[in-house]
Phi, psi and omega in degrees: 000126177290131180240030184261007185284137171255121189230136173227147177295145180292106178280095185274008185075019182271148174292132178269155176300152178299149181302135176272175185300331183274358181067036189220123177263096187288348179278349174280172177283172183294340179260022184287185188275019191303320191246009179293141174225034181222169177058233182299331183251030181301135173218121183291137175290349176287340179280149178296143182290157174293158181291149180157182179293153178062034176227132182225144179225133175230108181053248183262010182245150178214155178217135178224136176247146179224147176223148176214138173228128180228123176235138184221129171258128188225137179228142179219140179231137174063048179296334179273359179063015177252105185294337183283347180247118182282124180220034178298136178227146178215142178194163177234129175231166181214161175224127175241125182237144170228140182220152176225132179230131180231147178218158181215128173060014182067014185243334183217143178208164180214148177226136173232125182230118178253149178219145176246121182240127183216152171252119186300136175085003182262356183254139182288332182208179178269009183284328187287087181262299187297323180302336181265355184257135179214171177267117177274314177222143175202104184212165174244133176252133176241140178228079184294330177221172182298329188257007184229132176232141178229131178235128183233124177134202181273124192207158173276156170228132179212127180223150177055231177258025180061027179291324181245331181223114180214163181271359175050051187288346175296314177296135186302322178286336182059188184230137172213161184238158174252121180169205185235134179235136179229132175237128172251133181236075184292334178229159183296334182248016182225130174229146177234115182252141172225140181212154174222118184241138179264119179268325177216131185291153177293148184260356187294336180292339180251018181282088181272352182278308184253344181051048181220162180290137177227139177287101183218175184091168178229141188219151174235118184236158180196154170232123186227120182249131180237127177236129183237077177281106183064229181270356179276169180216138178218125181237149171222143185211154171226119186237131181245126174247109186246110187237134170257109186286355184232148174252009180297139184262351182264109180080177182261141176248148181294143180267164175245100186244136184219129177250127179247119178248131183197175178211158183215137179222149177221134185220120174277133178230095185062233180280357182261149171235119182257137180221140176212147178213142176218146182217143177237135179242134178230161176148205181214138180273171177295339177271010178065028170272146177283134178270126173214100186215165181203168179206158178213159175213134177225146181204145174231129176241131179247112180272118182259169178297165175056027173089359178282150173209151175241145184221135174231131185222143176223121185232157176202156175209139186290154175231175185231110178263000181230068180296148178084007181269007178100347179231125176260112184251017175276121178291139177256121184278008173061246187233070189270167158255089203271338199305313190294332190283334183227032175102138185289349182277355172068026180272351186222141179243172175280058181210125181049061186209149164232120185230134174245138183225135172236139185225138169239126185219164177223123183226122172224164179301341182256358180193139169227115180228140181202159178234126176252139172235123182244137167244124191235129178229163175272143173297314176233114185300334182280342186279180181285141171264119184257140173280172186299332180272006178090356179281165180282120177268315172224127185290161178294151178212112184296343181261359184282136177245337179288128183245000181276113176288314179157187178234143180228140176239128180238127176244118189231152178208142172232131182238112175288136174263311172221183177293346182243005187216134177213154174248148179214156177199161180205147171228131186229149177229131177245125180252103186292147177259193185296332181292337181277347186296142177293137181253159176303333180287350183098349178283144178115180181233273182191188185237014182272149181292141176243142179233157181204151175194164177208159165227146184211161174227137179226131174236141185207131172238000000 
């Protein structure tokens, strides 16, 4: 089963139901924002938990336990877009999580979250327990003053619509980082976040050859400002991705460093919700090319009576059709939960793309159903076509002129059973365009239709 999909619930700008005692919005999709405690939905573990089952409070101390079970059956046909080669796949995977959160005096808290991820039928026996169990989150929260929060340890990060930073909750293992997060809240409607996460440890401590300091390791750093004047929203950010592509200890190797500067705004105007985001990337690649790339996203949502809504979105990100010319213009989507923005089949990323999306949906606390239609093109037809996980879907070809990646239709539904249990499903069809066609050079895939779908059940306390 492919687990490389980045998926986010379609944030249509709709008002969500108030949080229930279990902290779970069952009308959202299974990859919805129910359990996030970072970024826009940050909640310090130093604070006492909300009332509900598996929560206890004694004077200034509190303890909360959480459990989650998610099982998903997923099928995909013709992923290579070549109809003459049969590649149908089917599988069932699951994620079981248990978490414990404790706090004291409203000043300090800690969270430990373990998860077991398995693909059904792939284990020879029931003995293999520990290899499938890992730590998803483990951190300490400090709240020295009312306006300052500090989080240290393994943690999720999620901002905006997870276009650049997301917890990738669709993938069973999901995503978390190791590092330090600090939030300052000088005003009730203003927060300033800073974080530094280690992706790969520095190697200089083990440099037995030269016994000298070397710039090594990989890091993700950021400054993210959020202002919420009334019902509007305005964000600004600076994100640094500092990567050492080599672990060699002899001499210095060039780094791959990228700075992303951007902003995001959302404004409700009567029944309409307007959203826009833009980002600029600068830096230098390991090949010593100058980075100059950008991306944008625009969306309008029209909320109609009785829970209906219409959505129109147009997004783009630059690509590079002339590699080796000294300038790298391919936008890097960093660490997204990418799936919803360019189709649930995960064939397209926010990299070298122009995408238009139209949505018709119906959302009530007892049902969320919607249909997405995507039209997808390359920013530069000669450049690489990237999949949602950032891998190469179709390689670059300097002679290619066709820029249409394809069209995708997604039909999705989520049905709440109780406040702690929901069912979800989706069926998708991808119709490849000219850019997917196989070329005499060997680049390309095919022109056959690809289909994908899933059904899932999620329970959470």
